[in-house]
Kinemage of the C-alpha trace (Angstrom):
@kinemage 1
@onewidth
@group {chain A} dominant
@subgroup {mainchain}
@vectorlist {calphas} color= white
{ca unk a 1} P 17.496 22.503 -14.068
{ca unk a 2} L 15.680 19.510 -15.485
{ca unk a 3} L 17.597 17.211 -13.133
{ca unk a 4} L 16.895 19.349 -10.058
{ca unk a 5} L 13.205 19.418 -10.981
{ca unk a 6} L 13.131 15.653 -11.606
{ca unk a 7} L 15.108 14.607 -8.529
{ca unk a 8} L 13.013 16.808 -6.226
{ca unk a 9} L 9.665 16.148 -7.983
{ca unk a 10} L 9.001 19.824 -8.721
{ca unk a 11} L 7.012 19.114 -11.879
{ca unk a 12} L 3.749 20.539 -10.513
{ca unk a 13} L 5.381 23.250 -8.403
{ca unk a 14} L 5.541 26.615 -10.161
{ca unk a 15} L 8.060 28.236 -7.835
{ca unk a 16} L 10.467 27.330 -5.055
{ca unk a 17} L 9.508 27.992 -1.454
{ca unk a 18} L 11.503 30.073 1.017
{ca unk a 19} L 13.263 27.530 3.228
{ca unk a 20} L 12.769 24.620 0.844
{ca unk a 21} L 15.610 22.069 0.831
{ca unk a 22} L 16.700 20.571 -2.488
{ca unk a 23} L 18.873 17.623 -3.389
{ca unk a 24} L 21.267 18.895 -6.060
{ca unk a 25} L 23.251 16.282 -7.964
{ca unk a 26} L 25.261 16.553 -11.157
{ca unk a 27} L 24.308 14.125 -13.935
{ca unk a 28} L 25.799 10.714 -13.116
{ca unk a 29} L 26.602 11.869 -9.550
{ca unk a 30} L 25.342 9.641 -6.719
{ca unk a 31} L 23.866 11.125 -3.573
{ca unk a 32} L 24.029 7.831 -1.716
{ca unk a 33} L 24.756 7.968 2.013
{ca unk a 34} L 24.026 4.321 2.665
{ca unk a 35} L 27.501 2.818 2.896
{ca unk a 36} L 26.765 -0.773 3.918
{ca unk a 37} L 23.391 0.036 5.523
{ca unk a 38} L 20.515 -2.389 4.967
{ca unk a 39} L 17.303 -0.681 3.785
{ca unk a 40} L 13.756 -2.005 4.039
{ca unk a 41} L 10.230 -0.612 3.891
{ca unk a 42} L 6.551 -1.513 4.162
{ca unk a 43} L 4.039 -1.314 1.317
{ca unk a 44} L 0.461 -2.448 0.718
{ca unk a 45} L -0.427 -4.425 -2.438
{ca unk a 46} L -2.500 -1.456 -3.678
{ca unk a 47} L 0.605 0.754 -3.953
{ca unk a 48} L 0.957 2.424 -7.353
{ca unk a 49} L 3.656 0.408 -9.163
{ca unk a 50} L 5.469 3.536 -10.393
{ca unk a 51} L 5.788 4.845 -6.819
{ca unk a 52} L 7.151 1.519 -5.588
{ca unk a 53} L 9.608 1.420 -8.483
{ca unk a 54} L 11.041 4.789 -7.374
{ca unk a 55} L 12.061 3.158 -4.072
{ca unk a 56} L 13.476 -0.058 -5.562
{ca unk a 57} L 17.025 1.271 -6.226
{ca unk a 58} L 17.362 1.912 -2.471
{ca unk a 59} L 15.884 -1.316 -1.088
{ca unk a 60} L 17.406 -4.577 0.103
{ca unk a 61} L 14.063 -5.860 1.391
{ca unk a 62} L 10.343 -5.251 0.808
{ca unk a 63} L 7.856 -5.778 3.656
{ca unk a 64} L 4.474 -6.639 2.108
{ca unk a 65} L 1.594 -5.561 4.345
{ca unk a 66} L -0.090 -7.753 5.414
{ca unk a 67} L -1.427 -11.212 6.271
{ca unk a 68} L -3.738 -11.525 9.249
{ca unk a 69} L -4.947 -14.649 11.039
{ca unk a 70} L -8.145 -15.936 12.598
{ca unk a 71} L -8.801 -17.148 16.139
{ca unk a 72} L -8.534 -20.678 14.706
{ca unk a 73} L -5.063 -20.086 13.257
{ca unk a 74} L -5.921 -19.722 9.575
{ca unk a 75} L -4.109 -16.998 7.619
{ca unk a 76} L -6.060 -14.118 6.088
{ca unk a 77} L -4.343 -12.852 2.904
{ca unk a 78} L -4.234 -9.172 1.896
{ca unk a 79} L -7.428 -7.837 0.300
{ca unk a 80} L -5.538 -7.371 -2.977
{ca unk a 81} L -3.292 -10.037 -4.444
{ca unk a 82} L 0.361 -9.346 -3.632
{ca unk a 83} L 2.035 -11.783 -6.005
{ca unk a 84} L 2.994 -8.979 -8.415
{ca unk a 85} L 4.988 -7.299 -5.617
{ca unk a 86} L 6.832 -10.495 -4.752
{ca unk a 87} L 7.792 -11.035 -8.386
{ca unk a 88} L 8.773 -7.381 -8.929
{ca unk a 89} L 10.960 -7.438 -5.818
{ca unk a 90} L 12.852 -10.562 -6.872
{ca unk a 91} L 13.369 -9.118 -10.364
{ca unk a 92} L 15.155 -6.155 -8.722
{ca unk a 93} L 17.226 -8.338 -6.377
{ca unk a 94} L 15.087 -7.322 -3.374
{ca unk a 95} L 13.938 -9.850 -0.774
{ca unk a 96} L 10.142 -9.796 -0.148
{ca unk a 97} L 8.938 -10.581 3.373
{ca unk a 98} L 5.421 -11.577 4.395
{ca unk a 99} L 4.189 -9.232 7.139
{ca unk a 100} L 2.029 -10.930 9.784
{ca unk a 101} L -0.339 -8.683 11.758
{ca unk a 102} L -3.139 -9.384 14.267
{ca unk a 103} L -5.590 -7.278 12.260
{ca unk a 104} L -9.328 -7.562 12.802
{ca unk a 105} L -11.726 -5.180 11.064
{ca unk a 106} L -8.859 -2.879 10.118
{ca unk a 107} L -7.366 -2.510 13.608
{ca unk a 108} L -4.826 -4.313 15.785
{ca unk a 109} L -6.605 -6.839 18.006
{ca unk a 110} L -4.698 -7.873 21.117
{ca unk a 111} L -7.267 -10.577 21.864
{ca unk a 112} L -6.122 -12.318 18.682
{ca unk a 113} L -2.569 -12.073 20.000
{ca unk a 114} L -3.642 -13.407 23.396
{ca unk a 115} L -5.298 -16.500 21.923
{ca unk a 116} L -2.360 -17.103 19.597
{ca unk a 117} L 0.468 -16.877 22.113
{ca unk a 118} L -1.381 -18.753 24.889
{ca unk a 119} L -2.562 -21.672 22.738
{ca unk a 120} L 0.270 -23.807 21.376
{ca unk a 121} L -2.040 -25.764 19.049
{ca unk a 122} L -3.291 -22.604 17.311
{ca unk a 123} L 0.255 -21.243 17.345
{ca unk a 124} L 1.554 -24.321 15.531
{ca unk a 125} L -1.229 -24.021 12.961
{ca unk a 126} L -0.272 -20.400 12.254
{ca unk a 127} L 3.408 -21.342 11.926
{ca unk a 128} L 2.589 -24.259 9.584
{ca unk a 129} L 0.393 -21.968 7.472
{ca unk a 130} L 3.105 -19.310 7.413
{ca unk a 131} L 5.729 -21.762 6.183
{ca unk a 132} L 3.437 -23.122 3.484
{ca unk a 133} L 2.489 -19.608 2.315
{ca unk a 134} L 6.099 -18.404 2.278
{ca unk a 135} L 7.092 -21.435 0.197
{ca unk a 136} L 4.131 -21.276 -2.187
{ca unk a 137} L 4.167 -17.503 -2.771
{ca unk a 138} L 7.936 -17.106 -2.997
{ca unk a 139} L 8.652 -14.982 0.069
{ca unk a 140} L 12.114 -14.813 1.642
{ca unk a 141} L 10.829 -14.691 5.207
{ca unk a 142} L 8.368 -13.224 7.700
{ca unk a 143} L 8.097 -9.890 9.510
{ca unk a 144} L 5.965 -10.010 12.679
{ca unk a 145} L 4.265 -6.687 13.354
{ca unk a 146} L 2.114 -6.997 16.496
{ca unk a 147} L 1.056 -3.913 18.447
{ca unk a 148} L -0.737 -3.418 21.784
{ca unk a 149} L 0.433 -6.810 23.064
{ca unk a 150} L -0.995 -7.270 26.576
{ca unk a 151} L 1.572 -7.032 29.417
{ca unk a 152} L 0.748 -10.565 30.589
{ca unk a 153} L 1.615 -11.889 27.107
{ca unk a 154} L 5.072 -10.291 26.986
{ca unk a 155} L 7.047 -13.531 27.459
{ca unk a 156} L 4.675 -15.731 25.440
{ca unk a 157} L 4.827 -13.284 22.524
{ca unk a 158} L 8.634 -13.305 22.461
{ca unk a 159} L 8.611 -17.113 22.612
{ca unk a 160} L 6.177 -17.223 19.666
{ca unk a 161} L 8.586 -15.071 17.640
{ca unk a 162} L 11.360 -17.512 18.568
{ca unk a 163} L 9.313 -20.510 17.402
{ca unk a 164} L 8.546 -18.833 14.080
{ca unk a 165} L 12.241 -18.068 13.620
{ca unk a 166} L 13.282 -21.626 14.477
{ca unk a 167} L 11.011 -23.071 11.793
{ca unk a 168} L 11.767 -20.395 9.204
{ca unk a 169} L 15.546 -20.495 9.690
{ca unk a 170} L 15.507 -24.304 9.400
{ca unk a 171} L 13.919 -23.876 5.966
{ca unk a 172} L 16.204 -21.065 4.789
{ca unk a 173} L 13.968 -18.094 5.625
{ca unk a 174} L 14.480 -15.056 7.891
{ca unk a 175} L 12.303 -13.503 10.625
{ca unk a 176} L 12.149 -9.885 11.721
{ca unk a 177} L 9.955 -8.231 14.335
{ca unk a 178} L 8.637 -4.665 14.640
{ca unk a 179} L 9.114 -2.957 18.010
{ca unk a 180} L 7.182 -0.053 19.527
{ca unk a 181} L 9.579 2.853 20.325
{ca unk a 182} L 10.538 2.301 23.974
{ca unk a 183} L 13.042 4.335 25.974
{ca unk a 184} L 13.163 2.098 29.061
{ca unk a 185} L 12.363 -1.496 30.008
{ca unk a 186} L 9.486 -0.531 32.304
{ca unk a 187} L 7.936 2.193 30.133
{ca unk a 188} L 4.193 2.309 30.907
{ca unk a 189} L 1.500 2.154 28.251
{ca unk a 190} L -0.267 -0.585 26.284
{ca unk a 191} L 1.896 0.078 23.237
{ca unk a 192} L 5.077 -0.694 25.215
{ca unk a 193} L 4.467 -3.098 28.119
{ca unk a 194} L 4.106 -6.240 25.989
{ca unk a 195} L 7.365 -5.529 24.118
{ca unk a 196} L 10.440 -7.119 25.698
{ca unk a 197} L 13.336 -5.699 23.679
{ca unk a 198} L 15.921 -8.162 24.982
{ca unk a 199} L 13.831 -11.297 24.370
{ca unk a 200} L 12.458 -10.175 21.006
{ca unk a 201} L 15.916 -9.086 19.870
{ca unk a 202} L 17.312 -12.477 20.824
{ca unk a 203} L 14.473 -14.382 19.136
{ca unk a 204} L 14.477 -12.583 15.746
{ca unk a 205} L 17.062 -12.254 12.987
{ca unk a 206} L 16.614 -8.484 13.127
{ca unk a 207} L 14.262 -5.875 14.583
{ca unk a 208} L 12.502 -2.822 13.148
{ca unk a 209} L 12.241 0.108 15.584
{ca unk a 210} L 9.019 2.012 14.885
{ca unk a 211} L 10.673 5.359 15.580
{ca unk a 212} L 7.870 7.618 14.366
{ca unk a 213} L 4.362 8.822 15.343
{ca unk a 214} L 5.343 11.350 18.018
{ca unk a 215} L 3.376 13.712 15.855
{ca unk a 216} L 0.232 11.729 15.017
{ca unk a 217} L -3.362 12.075 13.798
{ca unk a 218} L -4.967 12.973 17.129
{ca unk a 219} L -1.969 14.532 18.867
{ca unk a 220} L -0.743 18.142 18.953
{ca unk a 221} L 1.332 19.492 16.041
{ca unk a 222} L 4.941 18.307 16.221
{ca unk a 223} L 7.525 16.404 14.183
{ca unk a 224} L 6.525 12.838 13.291
{ca unk a 225} L 10.019 11.585 14.166
{ca unk a 226} L 11.934 14.230 16.169
{ca unk a 227} L 15.603 13.291 16.059
{ca unk a 228} L 16.096 13.827 19.802
{ca unk a 229} L 13.277 11.356 20.545
{ca unk a 230} L 14.513 8.860 17.945
{ca unk a 231} L 17.966 9.002 19.520
{ca unk a 232} L 16.529 8.116 22.952
{ca unk a 233} L 14.879 4.986 21.545
{ca unk a 234} L 18.010 3.901 19.677
{ca unk a 235} L 20.180 4.393 22.755
{ca unk a 236} L 17.835 2.275 24.879
{ca unk a 237} L 17.567 -0.412 22.182
{ca unk a 238} L 21.358 -0.702 22.107
{ca unk a 239} L 21.338 -1.685 25.786
{ca unk a 240} L 19.128 -4.696 24.958
{ca unk a 241} L 19.819 -5.690 21.328
{ca unk a 242} L 23.036 -6.042 19.286
{ca unk a 243} L 23.480 -3.064 16.927
{ca unk a 244} L 23.922 -5.375 13.939
{ca unk a 245} L 20.291 -6.505 14.386
{ca unk a 246} L 18.671 -3.051 14.584
{ca unk a 247} L 16.824 -1.258 11.790
{ca unk a 248} L 15.797 2.315 12.664
{ca unk a 249} L 12.376 3.391 11.409
{ca unk a 250} L 11.915 6.491 9.235
{ca unk a 251} L 8.505 7.979 8.289
{ca unk a 252} L 7.654 8.654 4.659
{ca unk a 253} L 4.599 10.764 5.422
{ca unk a 254} L 3.546 14.063 7.008
{ca unk a 255} L 0.641 15.645 8.888
{ca unk a 256} L -1.364 18.835 8.344
{ca unk a 257} L -3.114 20.124 11.503
{ca unk a 258} L -5.905 22.687 11.532
{ca unk a 259} L -5.359 25.172 14.362
{ca unk a 260} L -6.082 25.798 17.134
{ca unk a 261} L -5.405 22.232 18.266
{ca unk a 262} L -8.108 20.838 20.567
{ca unk a 263} L -7.422 17.491 22.217
{ca unk a 264} L -10.022 14.890 21.253
{ca unk a 265} L -11.401 17.099 18.481
{ca unk a 266} L -8.580 18.054 16.115
{ca unk a 267} L -7.685 15.383 13.572
{ca unk a 268} L -4.566 15.948 11.460
{ca unk a 269} L -4.700 15.176 7.750
{ca unk a 270} L -2.211 12.573 6.518
{ca unk a 271} L -0.189 13.821 3.523
{ca unk a 272} L 3.039 13.030 1.666
{ca unk a 273} L 6.349 14.844 1.970
{ca unk a 274} L 6.369 16.046 -1.647
{ca unk a 275} L 2.732 17.100 -1.197
{ca unk a 276} L 3.679 19.115 1.911
{ca unk a 277} L 6.099 21.299 -0.067
{ca unk a 278} L 3.464 21.762 -2.762
{ca unk a 279} L 0.998 22.987 -0.116
{ca unk a 280} L 3.603 25.476 1.116
{ca unk a 281} L 4.146 26.725 -2.451
{ca unk a 282} L 0.421 27.061 -3.170
{ca unk a 283} L -0.148 29.074 0.000
{ca unk a 284} L 2.939 31.286 -0.007
{ca unk a 285} L 4.306 29.732 3.185
{ca unk a 286} L 7.925 29.865 4.353
{ca unk a 287} L 9.433 26.600 5.548
{ca unk a 288} L 11.168 26.619 8.936
{ca unk a 289} L 13.525 23.975 10.327
{ca unk a 290} L 13.593 22.823 13.953
{ca unk a 291} L 17.142 22.381 15.223
{ca unk a 292} L 16.069 20.112 18.074
{ca unk a 293} L 13.718 17.882 16.076
{ca unk a 294} L 15.831 18.223 12.896
{ca unk a 295} L 12.557 18.418 10.973
{ca unk a 296} L 10.969 21.009 8.656
{ca unk a 297} L 7.607 22.633 9.314
{ca unk a 298} L 5.482 25.596 8.217
{ca unk a 299} L 2.178 27.323 8.855
{ca unk a 300} L -0.303 28.685 6.337
{ca unk a 301} L -3.821 30.111 6.077
{ca unk a 302} L -6.604 28.602 3.959
{ca unk a 303} L -10.318 29.427 3.956
{ca unk a 304} L -9.911 31.452 7.143
{ca unk a 305} L -8.229 28.616 9.057
{ca unk a 306} L -4.622 28.430 10.183
{ca unk a 307} L -2.715 25.199 9.531
{ca unk a 308} L 0.568 23.711 10.773
{ca unk a 309} L 2.455 21.083 8.772
{ca unk a 310} L 5.378 18.896 9.882
{ca unk a 311} L 7.094 16.745 7.258
{ca unk a 312} L 10.418 15.213 6.137
{ca unk a 313} L 12.881 16.621 3.610
{ca unk a 314} L 16.419 15.768 2.517
{ca unk a 315} L 17.841 17.581 5.587
{ca unk a 316} L 15.787 15.574 8.074
{ca unk a 317} L 16.448 12.336 6.199
{ca unk a 318} L 20.163 13.094 6.146
{ca unk a 319} L 20.073 13.666 9.919
{ca unk a 320} L 18.322 10.324 10.465
{ca unk a 321} L 20.704 8.421 8.226
{ca unk a 322} L 23.635 10.023 10.037
{ca unk a 323} L 22.150 8.865 13.355
{ca unk a 324} L 21.885 5.266 12.105
{ca unk a 325} L 25.476 5.457 10.873
{ca unk a 326} L 26.695 7.060 14.110
{ca unk a 327} L 25.476 4.046 16.096
{ca unk a 328} L 26.566 1.571 13.393
{ca unk a 329} L 23.090 0.047 13.124
{ca unk a 330} L 22.198 -2.648 10.612
{ca unk a 331} L 20.254 -0.029 8.671
{ca unk a 332} L 16.943 1.787 8.310
{ca unk a 333} L 13.365 0.929 7.432
{ca unk a 334} L 10.469 3.013 6.115
{ca unk a 335} L 6.849 3.251 7.042
{ca unk a 336} L 5.912 3.341 4.299
{ca unk a 337} L 6.595 3.223 0.566
{ca unk a 338} L 3.126 4.348 -0.528
{ca unk a 339} L 3.983 7.995 -1.304
{ca unk a 340} L 6.543 9.488 -3.700
{ca unk a 341} L 9.804 10.846 -2.235
{ca unk a 342} L 12.430 10.452 -4.979
{ca unk a 343} L 15.087 12.662 -3.334
{ca unk a 344} L 15.002 10.390 -0.300
{ca unk a 345} L 15.621 7.273 -2.398
{ca unk a 346} L 18.463 9.013 -4.243
{ca unk a 347} L 20.169 9.453 -0.857
{ca unk a 348} L 20.022 5.673 -0.451
{ca unk a 349} L 20.486 4.221 -3.918
{ca unk a 350} L 22.673 1.159 -4.061
């Protein structure tokens, strides 16, 4: 019992929930499904060290979020010093990557991207600063995570990624790039039009498919990463990028919507997967499982309001890992490592 409680983080849960999935392992038994899959994940420097340590046995790589840059090409370091994460990663045999984002005032700024990719002088300054920072801080490479790239910057952006890779590879470092979840080359929308899968796949050592956020803060209640939707993205990506370069994204978070959902008004609350089960237990909810989405969900009442929660459990994680294995992808990557989910990491321990 103690092992079931520990592995599934049931310490603060007084009773099991109808429909709750548990990872049940004998002492010394491994639940690993990874095979030769590569595993990575994002984390901010303010992550609780004990939470990050829970993920370490599963990780090959740690994506440290994030460095920004100015319109002049100077790097902007994270608000909290990240050196402790770099050192902790190396101690565990995990490669730390510097994540570069076009953040301005806490949001992605495509005007920063536009100036960067259209101005070779500023671009070179960013690349020089990246190389110096990677060398000085002890990183093993760079992950480029740009979102809302303007359609007219599609080619220039891919070429920028290629230039970063050329310099980094020449100095013994790797470069990855995060890709919005497209299902076709001409998919409309600002999130997708600036992402050229073929060019970015060719110009990076590997890519990270952001296969999550179908269910999101301002959207209607649904699974964060429905397996049928994830499959569509993976199948399209395989038409443009070699499978041995593809990491499939997995969410380590959940959403709690207050009902009824009203577009433009309802804002879902961001929660953790372990927290979701605790909410179900506290409110006497029964957990359901969607066969199509391969994701768990439940509804409950609190203070006169109805709620709907979609989250991940060992069943949904197993389904996602099986999908990555089915298509023989390089591996999987997590957004993000900020919340506890021990059972998940036990499925991936090395």
